[in-house]
C-alpha positions in Angstrom: -11.6 -10.4 -13.7 -8.8 -11.3 -11.4 -7.2 -8.9 -9.0 -5.5 -5.8 -10.4 -2.0 -7.0 -9.8 0.3 -9.8 -11.0 1.5 -12.6 -8.8 -0.2 -14.4 -5.9 -3.5 -13.4 -4.4 -4.9 -14.0 -0.9 -8.2 -14.0 1.0 -8.7 -13.8 4.8 -10.5 -16.9 6.2 -10.4 -16.1 10.0 -8.6 -15.4 13.2 -6.6 -18.0 15.0 -5.5 -15.7 17.8 -4.7 -12.0 18.3 -1.4 -12.4 16.4 -2.3 -15.0 13.8 -4.8 -15.1 10.9 -5.7 -17.9 8.5 -5.4 -17.0 4.9 -5.8 -18.9 1.6 -3.2 -17.8 -1.0 -3.3 -18.7 -4.7 -1.4 -18.2 -7.9 -3.1 -19.6 -10.9 -4.5 -23.1 -10.0 -2.2 -23.6 -7.0 -3.8 -22.9 -3.6 -2.4 -23.1 0.0 -3.6 -22.3 3.5 -1.2 -20.2 5.5 -1.0 -18.7 9.0 0.1 -15.0 8.8 0.4 -12.1 11.2 -1.9 -9.2 10.6 -0.6 -6.0 9.0 0.2 -3.5 11.8 0.1 -0.3 9.7 -2.6 2.2 10.9 -4.4 4.4 8.4 -4.5 8.2 8.8 -8.3 7.9 9.6 -7.6 5.3 12.4 -8.7 2.2 10.4 -6.3 -0.7 10.6 -5.1 -2.4 7.5 -7.2 -5.6 7.0 -4.4 -7.4 5.1 -1.5 -9.6 6.4 1.9 -8.3 7.3 4.3 -7.9 4.4 1.6 -7.7 1.8 1.7 -5.9 -1.6 0.7 -3.6 -3.4 -0.8 -1.3 -0.8 -2.8 -1.1 2.4 -6.5 -2.0 2.4 -7.6 1.7 3.0 -5.7 2.7 -0.1 -7.9 0.3 -2.2 -11.3 1.3 -0.9 -12.3 3.3 -4.0 -10.9 1.0 -6.6 -13.5 -0.4 -9.1 -14.2 -4.1 -8.7 -14.8 -6.3 -11.7 
């Protein structure tokens, strides 16, 4: 099962520096490596979002309890 949304997907690979992360993004069979700024949105419980800035569909803390296939 692929992710629960249409369009491109991404996975965090590592930190380049404080303001830059390395991600792999894919859509079907097309993959690319990109440098992205981290999401700066704080959660109500103090956890930071673990996704990149400008991501969709929601912040990482909003997806904690979603079933994974």
